[in-house]
C-alpha positions in Angstrom: 38.9 16.4 31.5 36.5 15.6 28.6 36.2 17.1 25.1 32.9 17.3 23.3 33.4 17.8 19.5 30.7 18.1 16.8 30.8 15.6 14.1 32.1 16.6 10.7 28.8 16.1 8.9 26.8 18.1 11.5 29.3 20.9 11.3 29.1 21.0 7.5 25.3 21.1 7.7 25.3 24.0 10.1 27.8 26.0 8.0 25.6 25.4 4.9 22.5 26.6 6.7 24.2 29.7 7.9 25.3 30.5 4.3 21.8 30.0 3.0 20.3 32.3 5.7 22.9 35.0 4.9 22.3 34.9 1.2 18.5 34.9 1.6 18.8 38.0 3.8 21.1 39.7 1.2 18.8 38.8 -1.7 15.8 40.5 -0.1 17.9 43.6 0.7 19.0 44.0 -2.9 15.5 43.8 -4.5 14.8 47.5 -4.1 13.8 50.9 -5.3 15.5 54.3 -5.5 13.2 56.3 -3.2 11.5 53.6 -1.0 7.9 53.5 -0.1 7.5 56.6 2.1 5.3 59.6 1.4 6.8 62.4 -0.7 6.0 66.1 -0.3 4.1 67.8 -3.1 5.9 71.2 -3.0 3.8 74.3 -2.8 5.6 76.0 -5.7 4.1 73.6 -8.3 1.5 75.5 -10.3 -1.8 73.9 -9.8 -3.2 75.2 -13.1 0.0 74.5 -15.2 -1.3 74.2 -18.8 1.6 71.9 -19.9 1.6 68.1 -20.0 5.1 66.9 -19.1 7.2 63.8 -19.4 9.0 63.8 -16.0 11.9 61.5 -15.3 14.7 60.4 -12.9 18.2 59.8 -14.1 19.8 56.8 -12.3 22.4 54.1 -12.4 23.3 50.9 -10.5 26.7 49.9 -9.2 25.9 46.3 -10.2 24.1 44.7 -13.1 20.6 43.5 -12.7 17.0 43.7 -13.9 14.3 46.4 -13.8 11.1 44.5 -13.2 8.6 47.3 -12.6 8.2 51.1 -12.9 7.0 53.4 -10.2 5.5 56.9 -9.9 4.5 58.9 -6.9 1.1 60.7 -7.4 0.4 63.7 -5.1 -2.9 64.7 -3.7 -3.9 67.3 -6.4 -2.8 65.0 -9.3 -4.6 62.0 -7.7 -8.0 63.8 -8.2 -7.7 63.7 -12.0 -4.6 61.7 -12.9 -5.7 60.7 -16.4 -3.8 57.9 -18.1 -0.1 57.6 -17.0 2.4 55.6 -18.9 5.8 54.8 -17.5 8.9 54.4 -19.7 12.5 53.2 -19.2 15.1 54.7 -21.5 18.8 54.3 -22.1 21.0 57.4 -22.1 20.6 57.9 -25.9 16.8 58.1 -25.6 16.0 54.6 -26.8 12.9 53.0 -25.2 13.9 49.9 -23.3 10.5 49.1 -21.8 7.1 50.8 -21.1 3.8 50.1 -19.4 0.6 51.9 -18.5 -0.4 52.2 -14.9 -3.8 50.8 -13.8 -6.0 52.5 -11.2 -4.1 55.5 -9.9 -4.1 56.1 -6.2 -2.6 58.8 -3.9 1.0 57.8 -3.2 3.3 55.3 -4.9 1.9 53.4 -7.9 3.7 50.5 -9.5 3.3 48.7 -12.9 5.1 45.5 -13.7 6.9 45.2 -17.0 5.8 42.3 -19.2 9.5 41.5 -19.7 12.1 42.5 -17.2 14.8 44.8 -18.6 18.5 44.0 -18.0 20.6 47.0 -17.1 24.4 47.2 -17.0 26.5 48.3 -14.0 27.6 52.0 -13.8 25.5 52.9 -16.8 23.0 55.8 -17.0 19.3 55.2 -17.6 16.1 57.3 -17.2 12.8 56.3 -15.9 9.8 58.6 -16.7 6.1 59.0 -16.6 3.8 61.7 -18.1 1.4 64.1 -16.4 -2.0 65.2 -17.5 -2.2 68.7 -15.9 -3.0 70.5 -19.1 -5.8 68.1 -20.0 -7.8 68.5 -16.8 -6.7 72.1 -15.9 -6.5 71.1 -12.2 -3.6 68.7 -12.2 -0.2 68.8 -10.6 2.7 66.5 -9.8 5.0 65.5 -7.0 8.0 67.8 -7.0 10.9 68.6 -4.7 13.6 71.2 -5.7 15.2 71.4 -2.2 14.2 75.1 -2.0 15.3 75.8 -5.5 18.9 74.7 -5.2 18.5 71.2 -6.6 17.3 68.0 -4.9 20.1 65.6 -5.7 23.2 67.5 -4.5 26.7 66.8 -5.6 26.6 63.1 -5.0 23.1 62.2 -6.0 20.3 60.4 -4.0 21.9 57.1 -3.0 20.2 53.8 -2.0 22.8 51.2 -2.8 23.3 49.8 -5.3 21.1 52.5 -7.0 21.9 56.2 -7.3 19.6 58.9 -8.8 21.6 61.8 -10.2 19.0 64.1 -11.5 15.4 64.9 -12.4 14.6 65.7 -16.0 11.5 66.8 -18.0 10.2 67.3 -21.5 7.3 69.5 -22.5 6.0 66.8 -24.8 4.6 63.7 -23.2 6.1 60.4 -24.4 9.3 62.2 -25.4 12.7 61.6 -23.9 13.2 64.0 -21.0 16.6 65.8 -20.8 16.1 69.2 -19.2 16.9 70.0 -15.5 15.2 72.7 -13.4 16.8 74.3 -11.5 20.0 73.7 -13.6 22.1 72.8 -10.6 22.6 69.7 -8.3 20.6 67.5 -10.6 17.6 69.7 -10.7 14.3 68.7 -9.1 13.0 65.3 -8.1 9.7 64.2 -9.7 9.8 60.8 -7.9 9.9 58.5 -10.9 11.3 55.2 -9.8 12.1 51.5 -10.6 11.9 48.1 -8.9 15.4 46.6 -9.3 16.8 43.2 -8.6 20.6 42.6 -8.7 21.9 39.7 -10.7 24.3 38.6 -7.9 23.2 39.3 -4.3 25.9 41.2 -2.3 26.2 40.0 1.3 26.8 42.8 3.7 30.0 43.1 5.7 28.2 42.1 8.9 27.0 38.9 7.3 30.4 38.0 5.9 32.1 38.6 9.2 29.5 36.6 11.1 29.4 33.7 8.7 33.2 33.6 8.6 33.5 33.4 12.4 30.7 30.8 12.6 32.4 28.6 10.0 35.8 28.9 11.7 34.3 27.9 15.0 32.4 25.0 13.6 35.3 23.7 11.5 37.6 23.5 14.6 34.9 22.1 16.8 33.6 23.3 20.2 35.1 22.3 23.5 34.0 22.3 27.0 35.6 21.0 30.1 33.9 19.1 32.9 
């Protein structure tokens, strides 16, 4: 009977490589947005000829600390025809501006603008990301909107994409002003699809990665055997 055992240095190298692969996969998974990149529905109950210019926002928080590196806004097909100038803003819960930037060429769908300086946000703390509309200026504008049939888009637990959770949609009838009003006044109101690009300070490996890496490390540390 023969035993074939991996050398200590080789086993250590393999364990290190597995850890690096696991952390790299976790890092990419935790650089994310609230709503993703899919198409959103521009609801039929949005007035096409609404004379009001709004500041529309999303209330959100993260379960871990990190940085907001960019702001995002979804532009529907009516708004995309005459979007005007759209400025995104990041606010704290008291209405203080933490960062802002003006979007470049507006296209149908998701638009993103990178902040000149990333904004650090704390865990389990409320923030608002917003952007203005220009419906009243053009007379033909609109905006992406989902009220879940008038009962409120966010439900009791919010819209969750870990570590981010959006808890409500808010508006102000003055552009550039801190949005605080919900409509409808239940389940967080409507979603206006204002979003952020977020990166966690410390990547959080998934349970599957932790279990797999643990088993691999245990196997390599004790060596592999085969009989012959």
